[in-house]
N, C-alpha and C positions, 0 to 999 in steps of 0.2 A: 898220115897226119902231117901237115906242113909245119915248117919251123915256127911260123907265127902262132899256130895253134898249139904247138908244144910249149912254147914260152907262156902262153896264156893259161894253159892247163897247169903248168907248174906254179906260176904266181897265184892262180885261184886256189890251188891246193895248199900252198903255203899260207895264204890268208885264212882259209878254213881252219888249218891247224892252230894258227894264232888265236882265232876267235874261239875255238873250242877250249883251248888252254885257259884263256881268259874266263870263259864261262865256268870251268872247273874251280877257279878260285872265288867265284862269286855265286854260289849256289842259291842264295836267298833271293836274288833277282833274276837268276838264270831262267826260271820258269816263265816269268813275265816277258823277258827278252825273246825266248824261243816262241812263245805264243804270238808275240808281234811279228817276229820274222816269218813264221809260218803263214799268218794271214796276209802280210805284204807279198810274200813270195807267191801264194795262190792267186791274189788279185793281179799281180804282174804277168804271171803265165796265162791267166784267162784273158787279159787284155791283149797279150801278145798273139794267141790264137785268134781272138776275134779280129784283130787288125790284119792278120794274115788271111783270114776268111774274106774280109772286105776288100783287100787288094788283090788277091790272087785266087784263092780257093774256091770262090763262088762260081768260077768258070771251069772248074776241074771235075772230072768224074769222081764221085765220092767226097767232094769238097765240103758237104754238109756235116761230115764227121768233125771237121775243124770248127764249125760253128757250134755243134753240140759239146765238144770238149771245152771250147772257150767259155761257153755259157756256164757249164757245170763248175769249172775251175774258178771262174769270177764269182759265182754265187757262193761257192764254198769259202772263198776268201772274205767276202763281206759277211757271211754268217760267222766265220771265225773271229772276225773283228768285234762282233757283238758279244762273243764269249770270252773276252780277255780277262774278266774277273774270275773265270773258271780255268785258269791257265794250265793247272796240273792235268785236268781231264782232257783239254784240247791237245796238250802235248802228248799224252799217252795215246789218244786216238790217232794222231798223226804218226807217231812212231810205229805203232802196231799195224795200222793200215798201210801205210806207204812202204814200210820195210817188208811186209808180207808180200807186197807186189814185187819189191826188188828181189826177194829170196826166189820167188817163183820164176821170174824172168831171167834171173842169173842162172838158175839151175836149168832152165830150158836152153839158154844160150850156151852153157857149158856142155850139155849133151850134144847139141848140134855142132859145136866146134870140135868136140871129141870125135864125132862121126867123120868130120871132114879132115881129121888129123892136123888140126890147127893147135899149136902149142898154147894159144891164148885161152884155152879152156880152163886152165888152172886158176888164173886171176878171176874169171867169172865164177867158178866154183867156190873160191875162197870168199868172194863177196856175198854170195848166196848164204854161205855157212855163217858168216859174220852177222848178216841180217837175221837169221834164224836164232842165233845166240842172243842178239839184242832183244828180239820179241819175247823170248823165253824169260830173260831177266826182267823185262817190264811187267810181264804177266805174274811172275812170282812175287815181285816186290811192288805190287800195284798200289798198295797203301802208303808207300813212302813217298815223301816229297823230293828227296834228293837222288835217289837211285835212278829214276828216269833221266835226270840231267846228266849224271855221271855216265849212264849208258849211252845217251845220245852224243855226248862229247867224245867218249872213247871210240864210238863207231864213226863219227865224223873224222877223227884222226886216222883211223884205220882205212877209211874210204879214200881220204886225201893221199896217204901213202900209196895205196893201190893205183890211184890216178897218176901219181908221179911215176911209178914203175911203168904203167902203160904208156906214159908219154915218151919214155926213154927207149921203149921197145922198137926195134926196126920193123917196118912194115913190108910185107911181102907184095910185090907187084905181079899181078897175073896178066899175061899178055894173051889175048884171044886171036887166034889165027883163023 
């Protein structure tokens, strides 16, 4: 990770921590803010993948995956915008679905890094465990309006701290001869 990327990661993490703390103090509007943020983020990433497909990936082998991912994310974002009056359900679906993926991928990455004797497996494992705990809390307290917000904010702070730790870790440079 280059110096500019490290600085950007730390600044983005600090911004995420500040946003999560501010949402903790405003739980009555936090569900609506999270639902709007989720829908805008999905539309943004869908448009980003579609733009990448149009400019580069259509000429690549397997480039149609970028088109498919872009269309699905963009469509999910537009659909999420229509569900803003059901903010609690939208937030729960997002937390459970996306963090289940984060947990599975974190555990897979941790096992692979452990096999390669890479010390970074601990951070991936910790992030996977944190996602599993968040999913469990959201399922147990599914009828509450504020527990998903608190759970999301605590996990956002936790994830941002892990990103800051990862930004300050030294990278191993592998030379191939």
